[in-house]
N, CA, C and O atoms as a Tripos MOL2 file, in Angstrom:
@<TRIPOS>MOLECULE
protein
  304   303    76     0     0
PROTEIN
NO_CHARGES

@<TRIPOS>ATOM
      1 N         165.9380    1.5060   89.2320 N.3       1 UNK1
      2 CA        165.5090    2.5370   88.3050 C.3       1 UNK1
      3 C         166.7170    3.0330   87.5160 C.2       1 UNK1
      4 O         167.8480    3.0280   88.0020 O.2       1 UNK1
      5 N         166.4510    3.4490   86.3230 N.am      2 UNK2
      6 CA        167.4930    4.0210   85.4780 C.3       2 UNK2
      7 C         167.2660    5.5270   85.4190 C.2       2 UNK2
      8 O         166.1910    5.9850   85.0330 O.2       2 UNK2
      9 N         168.2700    6.2820   85.7980 N.am      3 UNK3
     10 CA        168.1950    7.7400   85.8100 C.3       3 UNK3
     11 C         168.1500    8.2770   84.3830 C.2       3 UNK3
     12 O         168.6330    7.6300   83.4530 O.2       3 UNK3
     13 N         167.5790    9.4430   84.2190 N.am      4 UNK4
     14 CA        167.5020   10.0610   82.8930 C.3       4 UNK4
     15 C         168.8810   10.1830   82.2470 C.2       4 UNK4
     16 O         169.0320    9.9420   81.0490 O.2       4 UNK4
     17 N         169.8710   10.5510   83.0270 N.am      5 UNK5
     18 CA        171.2160   10.7460   82.4920 C.3       5 UNK5
     19 C         171.8680    9.4440   82.0390 C.2       5 UNK5
     20 O         172.8190    9.4650   81.2580 O.2       5 UNK5
     21 N         171.3660    8.3130   82.5240 N.am      6 UNK6
     22 CA        171.9310    7.0110   82.1810 C.3       6 UNK6
     23 C         171.1270    6.2670   81.1210 C.2       6 UNK6
     24 O         171.5470    5.2090   80.6520 O.2       6 UNK6
     25 N         169.9820    6.8090   80.7440 N.am      7 UNK7
     26 CA        169.1190    6.1420   79.7700 C.3       7 UNK7
     27 C         169.7360    6.2090   78.3800 C.2       7 UNK7
     28 O         170.3350    7.2120   77.9930 O.2       7 UNK7
     29 N         169.5750    5.1180   77.6430 N.am      8 UNK8
     30 CA        170.0970    5.0360   76.2750 C.3       8 UNK8
     31 C         169.0230    4.4960   75.3440 C.2       8 UNK8
     32 O         168.0540    3.8770   75.7850 O.2       8 UNK8
     33 N         169.2070    4.7380   74.0470 N.am      9 UNK9
     34 CA        168.3430    4.1510   73.0240 C.3       9 UNK9
     35 C         166.8780    4.4540   73.2170 C.2       9 UNK9
     36 O         166.4830    5.5960   73.4520 O.2       9 UNK9
     37 N         166.0630    3.3880   73.1100 N.am     10 UNK10
     38 CA        164.6080    3.5170   73.2080 C.3      10 UNK10
     39 C         164.1870    4.1420   74.5350 C.2      10 UNK10
     40 O         163.2830    4.9770   74.5680 O.2      10 UNK10
     41 N         164.8340    3.7440   75.6210 N.am     11 UNK11
     42 CA        164.4670    4.2990   76.9260 C.3      11 UNK11
     43 C         164.7180    5.8010   76.9690 C.2      11 UNK11
     44 O         163.9040    6.5510   77.5070 O.2      11 UNK11
     45 N         165.8210    6.2380   76.4140 N.am     12 UNK12
     46 CA        166.1190    7.6680   76.3680 C.3      12 UNK12
     47 C         165.0420    8.4200   75.5930 C.2      12 UNK12
     48 O         164.6190    9.5020   75.9980 O.2      12 UNK12
     49 N         164.6040    7.8450   74.4850 N.am     13 UNK13
     50 CA        163.5430    8.4680   73.6820 C.3      13 UNK13
     51 C         162.2380    8.5600   74.4710 C.2      13 UNK13
     52 O         161.5690    9.5940   74.4580 O.2      13 UNK13
     53 N         161.8810    7.4750   75.1580 N.am     14 UNK14
     54 CA        160.6460    7.4630   75.9460 C.3      14 UNK14
     55 C         160.7570    8.4700   77.0870 C.2      14 UNK14
     56 O         159.8200    9.2310   77.3310 O.2      14 UNK14
     57 N         161.8810    8.4820   77.7820 N.am     15 UNK15
     58 CA        162.0810    9.4490   78.8740 C.3      15 UNK15
     59 C         161.9370   10.8810   78.3580 C.2      15 UNK15
     60 O         161.3150   11.7170   79.0130 O.2      15 UNK15
     61 N         162.4970   11.1580   77.2170 N.am     16 UNK16
     62 CA        162.4070   12.5100   76.6590 C.3      16 UNK16
     63 C         160.9470   12.8990   76.4360 C.2      16 UNK16
     64 O         160.5510   14.0310   76.7130 O.2      16 UNK16
     65 N         160.1490   11.9540   75.9320 N.am     17 UNK17
     66 CA        158.7250   12.2070   75.6830 C.3      17 UNK17
     67 C         157.9460   12.4300   76.9740 C.2      17 UNK17
     68 O         156.9970   13.2130   77.0040 O.2      17 UNK17
     69 N         158.3480   11.7420   78.0400 N.am     18 UNK18
     70 CA        157.5690   11.7750   79.2800 C.3      18 UNK18
     71 C         158.1150   12.7190   80.3410 C.2      18 UNK18
     72 O         157.5310   12.8410   81.4180 O.2      18 UNK18
     73 N         159.2090   13.3760   80.0570 N.am     19 UNK19
     74 CA        159.8130   14.2420   81.0730 C.3      19 UNK19
     75 C         158.9640   15.4900   81.3040 C.2      19 UNK19
     76 O         158.2940   15.9930   80.4020 O.2      19 UNK19
     77 N         159.0170   15.9570   82.5220 N.am     20 UNK20
     78 CA        158.2760   17.1510   82.9030 C.3      20 UNK20
     79 C         159.0110   18.4180   82.4990 C.2      20 UNK20
     80 O         160.0320   18.3700   81.8130 O.2      20 UNK20
     81 N         158.4910   19.5240   82.9230 N.am     21 UNK21
     82 CA        159.1030   20.8260   82.6090 C.3      21 UNK21
     83 C         160.5330   20.9230   83.1030 C.2      21 UNK21
     84 O         161.3610   21.6240   82.5210 O.2      21 UNK21
     85 N         160.8120   20.2120   84.1830 N.am     22 UNK22
     86 CA        162.1620   20.2520   84.7530 C.3      22 UNK22
     87 C         163.1120   19.2550   84.0810 C.2      22 UNK22
     88 O         164.2740   19.1390   84.4720 O.2      22 UNK22
     89 N         162.6160   18.5410   83.0730 N.am     23 UNK23
     90 CA        163.4480   17.5760   82.3690 C.3      23 UNK23
     91 C         163.5650   16.2340   83.0650 C.2      23 UNK23
     92 O         164.3140   15.3680   82.6140 O.2      23 UNK23
     93 N         162.8310   16.0460   84.1640 N.am     24 UNK24
     94 CA        162.9070   14.8130   84.9330 C.3      24 UNK24
     95 C         161.6680   13.9460   84.6720 C.2      24 UNK24
     96 O         160.6110   14.4410   84.2810 O.2      24 UNK24
     97 N         161.8290   12.6600   84.8980 N.am     25 UNK25
     98 CA        160.7360   11.6950   84.7660 C.3      25 UNK25
     99 C         160.3130   11.2730   86.1690 C.2      25 UNK25
    100 O         161.1620   11.0080   87.0210 O.2      25 UNK25
    101 N         159.0160   11.2100   86.4110 N.am     26 UNK26
    102 CA        158.5130   10.8080   87.7280 C.3      26 UNK26
    103 C         159.0130    9.4100   88.0850 C.2      26 UNK26
    104 O         159.1160    8.5370   87.2240 O.2      26 UNK26
    105 N         159.3200    9.2130   89.3590 N.am     27 UNK27
    106 CA        159.8080    7.9100   89.8340 C.3      27 UNK27
    107 C         158.8140    6.7960   89.5450 C.2      27 UNK27
    108 O         159.2110    5.6680   89.2530 O.2      27 UNK27
    109 N         157.5300    7.1040   89.6240 N.am     28 UNK28
    110 CA        156.5070    6.0920   89.3800 C.3      28 UNK28
    111 C         156.6250    5.5430   87.9590 C.2      28 UNK28
    112 O         156.2210    4.4100   87.6990 O.2      28 UNK28
    113 N         157.1670    6.3250   87.0520 N.am     29 UNK29
    114 CA        157.3910    5.8640   85.6820 C.3      29 UNK29
    115 C         158.7570    5.2050   85.5370 C.2      29 UNK29
    116 O         158.9080    4.2340   84.7960 O.2      29 UNK29
    117 N         159.7420    5.7310   86.2400 N.am     30 UNK30
    118 CA        161.1040    5.1920   86.1170 C.3      30 UNK30
    119 C         161.2380    3.7650   86.6320 C.2      30 UNK30
    120 O         162.2150    3.0870   86.3150 O.2      30 UNK30
    121 N         160.2700    3.2970   87.4220 N.am     31 UNK31
    122 CA        160.3570    1.9090   87.8770 C.3      31 UNK31
    123 C         160.2900    0.9370   86.6990 C.2      31 UNK31
    124 O         160.6470   -0.2340   86.8340 O.2      31 UNK31
    125 N         159.8360    1.4200   85.5560 N.am     32 UNK32
    126 CA        159.7610    0.5990   84.3490 C.3      32 UNK32
    127 C         160.9990    0.7480   83.4720 C.2      32 UNK32
    128 O         161.0050    0.2820   82.3330 O.2      32 UNK32
    129 N         162.0290    1.3790   83.9760 N.am     33 UNK33
    130 CA        163.1980    1.7020   83.1670 C.3      33 UNK33
    131 C         163.8480    0.5260   82.4540 C.2      33 UNK33
    132 O         164.4300    0.6990   81.3830 O.2      33 UNK33
    133 N         163.7580   -0.6620   83.0280 N.am     34 UNK34
    134 CA        164.3590   -1.8260   82.3750 C.3      34 UNK34
    135 C         163.4980   -2.3690   81.2430 C.2      34 UNK34
    136 O         163.9340   -3.2380   80.4880 O.2      34 UNK34
    137 N         162.2730   -1.8570   81.1250 N.am     35 UNK35
    138 CA        161.3580   -2.3490   80.1100 C.3      35 UNK35
    139 C         160.5930   -1.1660   79.5050 C.2      35 UNK35
    140 O         159.4970   -0.8410   79.9620 O.2      35 UNK35
    141 N         161.1620   -0.5220   78.4810 N.am     36 UNK36
    142 CA        160.5170    0.6620   77.9050 C.3      36 UNK36
    143 C         159.0910    0.4070   77.4080 C.2      36 UNK36
    144 O         158.2510    1.3050   77.4500 O.2      36 UNK36
    145 N         158.8150   -0.8230   76.9340 N.am     37 UNK37
    146 CA        157.4520   -1.1340   76.4770 C.3      37 UNK37
    147 C         156.4710   -1.0900   77.6440 C.2      37 UNK37
    148 O         155.3470   -0.6080   77.5000 O.2      37 UNK37
    149 N         156.8970   -1.5920   78.7950 N.am     38 UNK38
    150 CA        156.0700   -1.5380   79.9930 C.3      38 UNK38
    151 C         155.8460   -0.0880   80.4150 C.2      38 UNK38
    152 O         154.7430    0.2870   80.8130 O.2      38 UNK38
    153 N         156.8850    0.7110   80.3270 N.am     39 UNK39
    154 CA        156.7870    2.1350   80.6690 C.3      39 UNK39
    155 C         155.7670    2.8250   79.7770 C.2      39 UNK39
    156 O         154.9130    3.5700   80.2580 O.2      39 UNK39
    157 N         155.8580    2.5760   78.4850 N.am     40 UNK40
    158 CA        154.9220    3.1960   77.5460 C.3      40 UNK40
    159 C         153.4950    2.7350   77.8350 C.2      40 UNK40
    160 O         152.5700    3.5460   77.8220 O.2      40 UNK40
    161 N         153.3100    1.4390   78.0950 N.am     41 UNK41
    162 CA        151.9870    0.9110   78.4140 C.3      41 UNK41
    163 C         151.4240    1.5080   79.6880 C.2      41 UNK41
    164 O         150.2420    1.8450   79.7510 O.2      41 UNK41
    165 N         152.2690    1.6410   80.7120 N.am     42 UNK42
    166 CA        151.8470    2.2340   81.9850 C.3      42 UNK42
    167 C         151.3680    3.6650   81.7580 C.2      42 UNK42
    168 O         150.3210    4.0680   82.2650 O.2      42 UNK42
    169 N         152.1380    4.4190   81.0010 N.am     43 UNK43
    170 CA        151.7780    5.8160   80.7800 C.3      43 UNK43
    171 C         150.4820    5.9400   79.9730 C.2      43 UNK43
    172 O         149.6360    6.7780   80.2830 O.2      43 UNK43
    173 N         150.3260    5.1070   78.9410 N.am     44 UNK44
    174 CA        149.0970    5.1550   78.1360 C.3      44 UNK44
    175 C         147.8850    4.7910   78.9900 C.2      44 UNK44
    176 O         146.8240    5.4000   78.8520 O.2      44 UNK44
    177 N         148.0380    3.7960   79.8750 N.am     45 UNK45
    178 CA        146.9640    3.4220   80.7900 C.3      45 UNK45
    179 C         146.6170    4.5970   81.7080 C.2      45 UNK45
    180 O         145.4450    4.9250   81.8970 O.2      45 UNK45
    181 N         147.6560    5.2280   82.2750 N.am     46 UNK46
    182 CA        147.4520    6.3880   83.1560 C.3      46 UNK46
    183 C         146.6990    7.5000   82.4170 C.2      46 UNK46
    184 O         145.7470    8.0730   82.9460 O.2      46 UNK46
    185 N         147.1360    7.7960   81.1960 N.am     47 UNK47
    186 CA        146.4590    8.8470   80.4170 C.3      47 UNK47
    187 C         144.9850    8.5230   80.2200 C.2      47 UNK47
    188 O         144.1290    9.3990   80.3470 O.2      47 UNK47
    189 N         144.6900    7.2720   79.9130 N.am     48 UNK48
    190 CA        143.3010    6.8700   79.6880 C.3      48 UNK48
    191 C         142.4820    7.0220   80.9650 C.2      48 UNK48
    192 O         141.3690    7.5460   80.9370 O.2      48 UNK48
    193 N         143.0370    6.5620   82.0800 N.am     49 UNK49
    194 CA        142.3160    6.6360   83.3540 C.3      49 UNK49
    195 C         142.1010    8.0820   83.7990 C.2      49 UNK49
    196 O         141.0180    8.4410   84.2620 O.2      49 UNK49
    197 N         143.1290    8.9020   83.6570 N.am     50 UNK50
    198 CA        143.0530   10.2620   84.1940 C.3      50 UNK50
    199 C         142.4840   11.2930   83.2110 C.2      50 UNK50
    200 O         141.9070   12.2960   83.6330 O.2      50 UNK50
    201 N         142.6410   11.0560   81.9220 N.am     51 UNK51
    202 CA        142.2320   12.0840   80.9530 C.3      51 UNK51
    203 C         141.2290   11.6060   79.9200 C.2      51 UNK51
    204 O         140.7140   12.4050   79.1380 O.2      51 UNK51
    205 N         140.9460   10.3080   79.9100 N.am     52 UNK52
    206 CA        140.0060    9.7580   78.9290 C.3      52 UNK52
    207 C         138.5660   10.1110   79.2600 C.2      52 UNK52
    208 O         138.2840   10.7220   80.2900 O.2      52 UNK52
    209 N         137.6690    9.7230   78.3850 N.am     53 UNK53
    210 CA        136.2490    9.9880   78.6010 C.3      53 UNK53
    211 C         135.7870    9.2670   79.8590 C.2      53 UNK53
    212 O         136.1110    8.1010   80.0830 O.2      53 UNK53
    213 N         135.0280    9.9840   80.6700 N.am     54 UNK54
    214 CA        134.5630    9.4250   81.9320 C.3      54 UNK54
    215 C         133.4640   10.3050   82.4970 C.2      54 UNK54
    216 O         133.4430   11.5100   82.2460 O.2      54 UNK54
    217 N         132.5470    9.7140   83.2590 N.am     55 UNK55
    218 CA        131.5650   10.5430   83.9550 C.3      55 UNK55
    219 C         132.1850   11.3070   85.1270 C.2      55 UNK55
    220 O         131.5640   12.2170   85.6760 O.2      55 UNK55
    221 N         133.4180   10.9330   85.5120 N.am     56 UNK56
    222 CA        134.1030   11.6270   86.5990 C.3      56 UNK56
    223 C         134.9250   12.7880   86.0520 C.2      56 UNK56
    224 O         135.5180   12.6950   84.9760 O.2      56 UNK56
    225 N         134.9500   13.8690   86.8020 N.am     57 UNK57
    226 CA        135.7840   15.0120   86.4040 C.3      57 UNK57
    227 C         137.2470   14.6900   86.6910 C.2      57 UNK57
    228 O         137.5580   13.7430   87.4120 O.2      57 UNK57
    229 N         138.1270   15.4810   86.1230 N.am     58 UNK58
    230 CA        139.5570   15.3000   86.3940 C.3      58 UNK58
    231 C         139.8340   15.4810   87.8880 C.2      58 UNK58
    232 O         140.6320   14.7430   88.4670 O.2      58 UNK58
    233 N         139.1770   16.4590   88.5100 N.am     59 UNK59
    234 CA        139.3590   16.6960   89.9400 C.3      59 UNK59
    235 C         138.9110   15.4880   90.7580 C.2      59 UNK59
    236 O         139.5800   15.1090   91.7190 O.2      59 UNK59
    237 N         137.7910   14.8850   90.3860 N.am     60 UNK60
    238 CA        137.3210   13.7020   91.1080 C.3      60 UNK60
    239 C         138.3140   12.5450   90.9660 C.2      60 UNK60
    240 O         138.5740   11.8240   91.9290 O.2      60 UNK60
    241 N         138.8570   12.3740   89.7800 N.am     61 UNK61
    242 CA        139.8260   11.3050   89.5660 C.3      61 UNK61
    243 C         141.0820   11.5460   90.3910 C.2      61 UNK61
    244 O         141.6350   10.6100   90.9670 O.2      61 UNK61
    245 N         141.5320   12.7880   90.4510 N.am     62 UNK62
    246 CA        142.7110   13.1240   91.2590 C.3      62 UNK62
    247 C         142.4310   12.8700   92.7410 C.2      62 UNK62
    248 O         143.2940   12.3720   93.4640 O.2      62 UNK62
    249 N         141.2180   13.2150   93.1880 N.am     63 UNK63
    250 CA        140.8700   12.9760   94.5880 C.3      63 UNK63
    251 C         140.8940   11.4800   94.9080 C.2      63 UNK63
    252 O         141.3730   11.0840   95.9710 O.2      63 UNK63
    253 N         140.3890   10.6560   94.0090 N.am     64 UNK64
    254 CA        140.4320    9.2050   94.2010 C.3      64 UNK64
    255 C         141.8760    8.7370   94.2950 C.2      64 UNK64
    256 O         142.2160    7.9260   95.1570 O.2      64 UNK64
    257 N         142.7270    9.2450   93.4100 N.am     65 UNK65
    258 CA        144.1420    8.8580   93.4280 C.3      65 UNK65
    259 C         144.8040    9.2430   94.7500 C.2      65 UNK65
    260 O         145.6190    8.4850   95.2760 O.2      65 UNK65
    261 N         144.4660   10.4000   95.2850 N.am     66 UNK66
    262 CA        145.0350   10.8380   96.5670 C.3      66 UNK66
    263 C         144.5820    9.9170   97.6960 C.2      66 UNK66
    264 O         145.3880    9.5260   98.5400 O.2      66 UNK66
    265 N         143.3110    9.5740   97.7150 N.am     67 UNK67
    266 CA        142.7920    8.6940   98.7700 C.3      67 UNK67
    267 C         143.4470    7.3190   98.6830 C.2      67 UNK67
    268 O         143.8340    6.7550   99.7070 O.2      67 UNK67
    269 N         143.5740    6.7730   97.4750 N.am     68 UNK68
    270 CA        144.2070    5.4620   97.3140 C.3      68 UNK68
    271 C         145.6650    5.5280   97.7610 C.2      68 UNK68
    272 O         146.1370    4.6340   98.4620 O.2      68 UNK68
    273 N         146.3790    6.5730   97.3640 N.am     69 UNK69
    274 CA        147.7710    6.7100   97.7800 C.3      69 UNK69
    275 C         147.8970    6.8230   99.2930 C.2      69 UNK69
    276 O         148.7740    6.2020   99.8940 O.2      69 UNK69
    277 N         147.0220    7.6160   99.9110 N.am     70 UNK70
    278 CA        147.0550    7.7640  101.3670 C.3      70 UNK70
    279 C         146.7310    6.4360  102.0500 C.2      70 UNK70
    280 O         147.3730    6.0730  103.0360 O.2      70 UNK70
    281 N         145.7520    5.7210  101.5380 N.am     71 UNK71
    282 CA        145.3880    4.4220  102.1070 C.3      71 UNK71
    283 C         146.5570    3.4430  102.0150 C.2      71 UNK71
    284 O         146.7770    2.6390  102.9210 O.2      71 UNK71
    285 N         147.3010    3.5190  100.9150 N.am     72 UNK72
    286 CA        148.4500    2.6350  100.7080 C.3      72 UNK72
    287 C         149.7240    3.1730  101.3450 C.2      72 UNK72
    288 O         150.8030    2.6060  101.1690 O.2      72 UNK72
    289 N         149.5920    4.2840  102.0940 N.am     73 UNK73
    290 CA        150.7500    4.9170  102.7350 C.3      73 UNK73
    291 C         151.8460    5.2520  101.7140 C.2      73 UNK73
    292 O         153.0360    5.0640  101.9630 O.2      73 UNK73
    293 N         151.4010    5.7520  100.5660 N.am     74 UNK74
    294 CA        152.3110    6.1020   99.4740 C.3      74 UNK74
    295 C         152.3930    7.6300   99.3900 C.2      74 UNK74
    296 O         151.3720    8.2990   99.2290 O.2      74 UNK74
    297 N         153.5980    8.1740   99.4970 N.am     75 UNK75
    298 CA        153.7310    9.6340   99.4760 C.3      75 UNK75
    299 C         153.4880   10.2240   98.1060 C.2      75 UNK75
    300 O         153.2650   11.4290   97.9900 O.2      75 UNK75
    301 N         153.5260    9.4060   97.0560 N.am     76 UNK76
    302 CA        153.3610    9.9290   95.6980 C.3      76 UNK76
    303 C         151.9560   10.4540   95.5190 C.2      76 UNK76
    304 O         151.6110   10.9390   94.4420 O.2      76 UNK76
@<TRIPOS>BOND
     1     1     2 1
     2     2     3 1
     3     3     4 2
     4     3     5 am
     5     5     6 1
     6     6     7 1
     7     7     8 2
     8     7     9 am
     9     9    10 1
    10    10    11 1
    11    11    12 2
    12    11    13 am
    13    13    14 1
    14    14    15 1
    15    15    16 2
    16    15    17 am
    17    17    18 1
    18    18    19 1
    19    19    20 2
    20    19    21 am
    21    21    22 1
    22    22    23 1
    23    23    24 2
    24    23    25 am
    25    25    26 1
    26    26    27 1
    27    27    28 2
    28    27    29 am
    29    29    30 1
    30    30    31 1
    31    31    32 2
    32    31    33 am
    33    33    34 1
    34    34    35 1
    35    35    36 2
    36    35    37 am
    37    37    38 1
    38    38    39 1
    39    39    40 2
    40    39    41 am
    41    41    42 1
    42    42    43 1
    43    43    44 2
    44    43    45 am
    45    45    46 1
    46    46    47 1
    47    47    48 2
    48    47    49 am
    49    49    50 1
    50    50    51 1
    51    51    52 2
    52    51    53 am
    53    53    54 1
    54    54    55 1
    55    55    56 2
    56    55    57 am
    57    57    58 1
    58    58    59 1
    59    59    60 2
    60    59    61 am
    61    61    62 1
    62    62    63 1
    63    63    64 2
    64    63    65 am
    65    65    66 1
    66    66    67 1
    67    67    68 2
    68    67    69 am
    69    69    70 1
    70    70    71 1
    71    71    72 2
    72    71    73 am
    73    73    74 1
    74    74    75 1
    75    75    76 2
    76    75    77 am
    77    77    78 1
    78    78    79 1
    79    79    80 2
    80    79    81 am
    81    81    82 1
    82    82    83 1
    83    83    84 2
    84    83    85 am
    85    85    86 1
    86    86    87 1
    87    87    88 2
    88    87    89 am
    89    89    90 1
    90    90    91 1
    91    91    92 2
    92    91    93 am
    93    93    94 1
    94    94    95 1
    95    95    96 2
    96    95    97 am
    97    97    98 1
    98    98    99 1
    99    99   100 2
   100    99   101 am
   101   101   102 1
   102   102   103 1
   103   103   104 2
   104   103   105 am
   105   105   106 1
   106   106   107 1
   107   107   108 2
   108   107   109 am
   109   109   110 1
   110   110   111 1
   111   111   112 2
   112   111   113 am
   113   113   114 1
   114   114   115 1
   115   115   116 2
   116   115   117 am
   117   117   118 1
   118   118   119 1
   119   119   120 2
   120   119   121 am
   121   121   122 1
   122   122   123 1
   123   123   124 2
   124   123   125 am
   125   125   126 1
   126   126   127 1
   127   127   128 2
   128   127   129 am
   129   129   130 1
   130   130   131 1
   131   131   132 2
   132   131   133 am
   133   133   134 1
   134   134   135 1
   135   135   136 2
   136   135   137 am
   137   137   138 1
   138   138   139 1
   139   139   140 2
   140   139   141 am
   141   141   142 1
   142   142   143 1
   143   143   144 2
   144   143   145 am
   145   145   146 1
   146   146   147 1
   147   147   148 2
   148   147   149 am
   149   149   150 1
   150   150   151 1
   151   151   152 2
   152   151   153 am
   153   153   154 1
   154   154   155 1
   155   155   156 2
   156   155   157 am
   157   157   158 1
   158   158   159 1
   159   159   160 2
   160   159   161 am
   161   161   162 1
   162   162   163 1
   163   163   164 2
   164   163   165 am
   165   165   166 1
   166   166   167 1
   167   167   168 2
   168   167   169 am
   169   169   170 1
   170   170   171 1
   171   171   172 2
   172   171   173 am
   173   173   174 1
   174   174   175 1
   175   175   176 2
   176   175   177 am
   177   177   178 1
   178   178   179 1
   179   179   180 2
   180   179   181 am
   181   181   182 1
   182   182   183 1
   183   183   184 2
   184   183   185 am
   185   185   186 1
   186   186   187 1
   187   187   188 2
   188   187   189 am
   189   189   190 1
   190   190   191 1
   191   191   192 2
   192   191   193 am
   193   193   194 1
   194   194   195 1
   195   195   196 2
   196   195   197 am
   197   197   198 1
   198   198   199 1
   199   199   200 2
   200   199   201 am
   201   201   202 1
   202   202   203 1
   203   203   204 2
   204   203   205 am
   205   205   206 1
   206   206   207 1
   207   207   208 2
   208   207   209 am
   209   209   210 1
   210   210   211 1
   211   211   212 2
   212   211   213 am
   213   213   214 1
   214   214   215 1
   215   215   216 2
   216   215   217 am
   217   217   218 1
   218   218   219 1
   219   219   220 2
   220   219   221 am
   221   221   222 1
   222   222   223 1
   223   223   224 2
   224   223   225 am
   225   225   226 1
   226   226   227 1
   227   227   228 2
   228   227   229 am
   229   229   230 1
   230   230   231 1
   231   231   232 2
   232   231   233 am
   233   233   234 1
   234   234   235 1
   235   235   236 2
   236   235   237 am
   237   237   238 1
   238   238   239 1
   239   239   240 2
   240   239   241 am
   241   241   242 1
   242   242   243 1
   243   243   244 2
   244   243   245 am
   245   245   246 1
   246   246   247 1
   247   247   248 2
   248   247   249 am
   249   249   250 1
   250   250   251 1
   251   251   252 2
   252   251   253 am
   253   253   254 1
   254   254   255 1
   255   255   256 2
   256   255   257 am
   257   257   258 1
   258   258   259 1
   259   259   260 2
   260   259   261 am
   261   261   262 1
   262   262   263 1
   263   263   264 2
   264   263   265 am
   265   265   266 1
   266   266   267 1
   267   267   268 2
   268   267   269 am
   269   269   270 1
   270   270   271 1
   271   271   272 2
   272   271   273 am
   273   273   274 1
   274   274   275 1
   275   275   276 2
   276   275   277 am
   277   277   278 1
   278   278   279 1
   279   279   280 2
   280   279   281 am
   281   281   282 1
   282   282   283 1
   283   283   284 2
   284   283   285 am
   285   285   286 1
   286   286   287 1
   287   287   288 2
   288   287   289 am
   289   289   290 1
   290   290   291 1
   291   291   292 2
   292   291   293 am
   293   293   294 1
   294   294   295 1
   295   295   296 2
   296   295   297 am
   297   297   298 1
   298   298   299 1
   299   299   300 2
   300   299   301 am
   301   301   302 1
   302   302   303 1
   303   303   304 2
@<TRIPOS>SUBSTRUCTURE
     1 UNK1         2 RESIDUE 1 A UNK
     2 UNK2         6 RESIDUE 1 A UNK
     3 UNK3        10 RESIDUE 1 A UNK
     4 UNK4        14 RESIDUE 1 A UNK
     5 UNK5        18 RESIDUE 1 A UNK
     6 UNK6        22 RESIDUE 1 A UNK
     7 UNK7        26 RESIDUE 1 A UNK
     8 UNK8        30 RESIDUE 1 A UNK
     9 UNK9        34 RESIDUE 1 A UNK
    10 UNK10       38 RESIDUE 1 A UNK
    11 UNK11       42 RESIDUE 1 A UNK
    12 UNK12       46 RESIDUE 1 A UNK
    13 UNK13       50 RESIDUE 1 A UNK
    14 UNK14       54 RESIDUE 1 A UNK
    15 UNK15       58 RESIDUE 1 A UNK
    16 UNK16       62 RESIDUE 1 A UNK
    17 UNK17       66 RESIDUE 1 A UNK
    18 UNK18       70 RESIDUE 1 A UNK
    19 UNK19       74 RESIDUE 1 A UNK
    20 UNK20       78 RESIDUE 1 A UNK
    21 UNK21       82 RESIDUE 1 A UNK
    22 UNK22       86 RESIDUE 1 A UNK
    23 UNK23       90 RESIDUE 1 A UNK
    24 UNK24       94 RESIDUE 1 A UNK
    25 UNK25       98 RESIDUE 1 A UNK
    26 UNK26      102 RESIDUE 1 A UNK
    27 UNK27      106 RESIDUE 1 A UNK
    28 UNK28      110 RESIDUE 1 A UNK
    29 UNK29      114 RESIDUE 1 A UNK
    30 UNK30      118 RESIDUE 1 A UNK
    31 UNK31      122 RESIDUE 1 A UNK
    32 UNK32      126 RESIDUE 1 A UNK
    33 UNK33      130 RESIDUE 1 A UNK
    34 UNK34      134 RESIDUE 1 A UNK
    35 UNK35      138 RESIDUE 1 A UNK
    36 UNK36      142 RESIDUE 1 A UNK
    37 UNK37      146 RESIDUE 1 A UNK
    38 UNK38      150 RESIDUE 1 A UNK
    39 UNK39      154 RESIDUE 1 A UNK
    40 UNK40      158 RESIDUE 1 A UNK
    41 UNK41      162 RESIDUE 1 A UNK
    42 UNK42      166 RESIDUE 1 A UNK
    43 UNK43      170 RESIDUE 1 A UNK
    44 UNK44      174 RESIDUE 1 A UNK
    45 UNK45      178 RESIDUE 1 A UNK
    46 UNK46      182 RESIDUE 1 A UNK
    47 UNK47      186 RESIDUE 1 A UNK
    48 UNK48      190 RESIDUE 1 A UNK
    49 UNK49      194 RESIDUE 1 A UNK
    50 UNK50      198 RESIDUE 1 A UNK
    51 UNK51      202 RESIDUE 1 A UNK
    52 UNK52      206 RESIDUE 1 A UNK
    53 UNK53      210 RESIDUE 1 A UNK
    54 UNK54      214 RESIDUE 1 A UNK
    55 UNK55      218 RESIDUE 1 A UNK
    56 UNK56      222 RESIDUE 1 A UNK
    57 UNK57      226 RESIDUE 1 A UNK
    58 UNK58      230 RESIDUE 1 A UNK
    59 UNK59      234 RESIDUE 1 A UNK
    60 UNK60      238 RESIDUE 1 A UNK
    61 UNK61      242 RESIDUE 1 A UNK
    62 UNK62      246 RESIDUE 1 A UNK
    63 UNK63      250 RESIDUE 1 A UNK
    64 UNK64      254 RESIDUE 1 A UNK
    65 UNK65      258 RESIDUE 1 A UNK
    66 UNK66      262 RESIDUE 1 A UNK
    67 UNK67      266 RESIDUE 1 A UNK
    68 UNK68      270 RESIDUE 1 A UNK
    69 UNK69      274 RESIDUE 1 A UNK
    70 UNK70      278 RESIDUE 1 A UNK
    71 UNK71      282 RESIDUE 1 A UNK
    72 UNK72      286 RESIDUE 1 A UNK
    73 UNK73      290 RESIDUE 1 A UNK
    74 UNK74      294 RESIDUE 1 A UNK
    75 UNK75      298 RESIDUE 1 A UNK
    76 UNK76      302 RESIDUE 1 A UNK
């Protein structure tokens, strides 16, 4: 992963757009640090799944994500 402080060029721009209130980028996104296009695609996919039109509420989608993460033994 490339840390925010070490990001340059396009990656730095993408990190700036995706950083949270604390100025940090989630690790799940930073795994794409070597490929900013992949990072952007991952984030756009996430936005569509979590915030796009759906018969599921945002809370239901979050609950599904928690169950999948727990099943995969993923702390995220």
